[in-house]
N, C-alpha and C positions, 0 to 999 in steps of 0.2 A: 487708382486705375478705375474709377468708375466715372460714368459718360452720367452725366446730372443736368435735364433740362431746368429751367427757370423760366414760367411762363408769366407775364401778364400786361396787362395793356399798359400805352404808352401811356409813360408818368409816376411810376406805381414804386420808381426805383432803381431799376433792372441797369441803368447807363451808372448810377450813384453806385452801387456796390461792384462795380467794374473797377472804375478809380480807387475807390477802399482798397481793393484786393492788390491790385499794381501801386497803391500805396502814393497817386498822384495826390488821396485829402486823406489826413490825418482821419483814427476814429477817436469818438468821443463817450462812445457805449462798446459793452461787447468786445469780442477778437475777433480777429484772423489769423488762424494756426497753417505754417507752412513745415511737416513733417514735424510736425508737437513744436516749431518755434512759434512765438507769436511775430508778428509780421514789424511791430512798431520795435522789436528791437532789433530786427535788421534793419542795412540800407537800401533805400528804393531799387539802385541798380543792384544787389545781392537778388530782391523779389521778383525780380523783372526779365535777369536773367535765366528763370526755370519758366519765365511762362509766354507766351507769343499766344497773338490775339490778332484774329480776323475779324473783322469789323463792316459793319454796311457802309461806313464814310472811309472807300480806300485811298489808305496814307501813299501817295506815288508822287514823288517830287523830281522840279522840272530834271531832265536825262537822260540817259539812255535806258532801257532794259536791262541792262546788265548791271548797271552802278544801281539799280531800285533793287538787284536782286541782291547784291551784295550787302548790302544793308545789314539784313541776316547775316553772313561771314563772310570778312572781307579776302579771307584766305579760302573762300571755294573756285576749286578749281574749274576750266572750260566742261567738267565731263559732269559735274554735280550739277552746275547752272542746269542743262540740257538736261540731265535724268530729273531734276524734279519740273522741270518745264513739260519732260513729257508725262511725269507723272499726273498733270492736273491742264493735261488736250492743249496744250498753249503752242509748242514747241514747233507743230507746222504754221500756225502762225506766222512764231517769230522769222522762222528760218524764209517763208515766202515774201518777207520785206525786203526789201535793196540793201538795206543796211545789217540785217538780220537781228543778233543782239546789239548792234551799236545804233540800232533803233533810237530817237526821240521821241519819250511819252509826253511831250508834252506838262505847261503848266499844272498840276495837280492830275495827271495821264489824260487830259482829252484830246490826244492822239488814237484814246484805245476807246473799245468799247467799255459800258458797266460790268459784263463779262468779264471781258476778256483785262479789264485792270482786276476786278476781283480775282481769275483766274492767276495773275499776279501775285497778288500779294497772298492765296497759296502756298504757289513755290517757293516765296519768301520765308512761310513760315515750315514750310517743309526745312529748308536753310536750316534755318536757325536750331530748327528738332530740338526741341524744349518741350520737358516730361506734361506741363499742362498746356491745355490746350481752349484758350475761352474764343468760343463765334458771337459772338456779338451782333445782334440780327445781319446774319454775313450773308443771307439773302432779298433784303430788302430793296424794292424800286429796283428787281430783274422780272423780264418778264418770267411766265410759267414754264416754257421751255428750258430756258438757263437758267432759271432758279433752281428746278430736279438735277437740270446737266451741273450745277454747282454744288448743290448738294451732296450729289455723289461722288462727285471729288472727296466733299469736305469728309463725308464715310469711308473713304481709305485714309484721309490722314490721320483719324481716331483711333483708327488701330495703338493698341499698345501705347494711350498718356490717357493720363485722366485728364478728364472735357467736362466743360462747364459753357453748355448753348443755351444763349438766353434770346428767349423770341417771344413774340406774343401772337406768336399762327401755333395754333395744333398741329399743322402736318409736316412730316415729315421727323417725328417724335420716335419711330418705331427701332429706332437701334438703341433707344435711350436708358439706362436701369432706371433710373430715377427723375419724376418730376412733383417740379415742386410748383406753386404757382403764389408769387406776390400779387394780391389784390387787397386795397384798402388799409393798406397800412400790414394787414400779416401774412403770416406764408406757410400753408398746408403743403400736405401731399397728396397727388395722385396718385399716388402708387407711380408704376411704369410699366414699361415694354414687358419686359426679363421679370414682374412678379414681384420685385424690391420696393 
């Protein structure tokens, strides 16, 4: 249930941590636990079932908006798709398109702006409804107003979830319980907005 920010410069190992957490890479020292169980003893799919990632690299596939959303939950109804998209303020954009939810996003989402692609990825995260949310530089590459709007949306998505926000910026950390700094190979606490 904690909301933890991991702050550090480029190259400090923040993305390595995400790859270890998701079991894309094996741990060689130390251990990561999920619900008290060492993730090395769990299957990668089992671990990833509990975690949703929103990153600076929005992974959209060539296909429709609907198809990209359904990757999170293939059984999601149209009502759930619309509810998720309303929550992240992209439903109006989608319905303004001639093809609506059948609009093609293009290879890697080229038919969408950076902010629209990021909002679609956040809507997909809402549909997965995983208890752990990993935000890996979610506003990187966005202009100031878009980054602030996306962060406001993410703050709503954080409710009721365990959150790991990975960033190299000090801005937008007011909702975090703890702030940890990864620098020069060491990790130390900077406290947190709530004094933890």
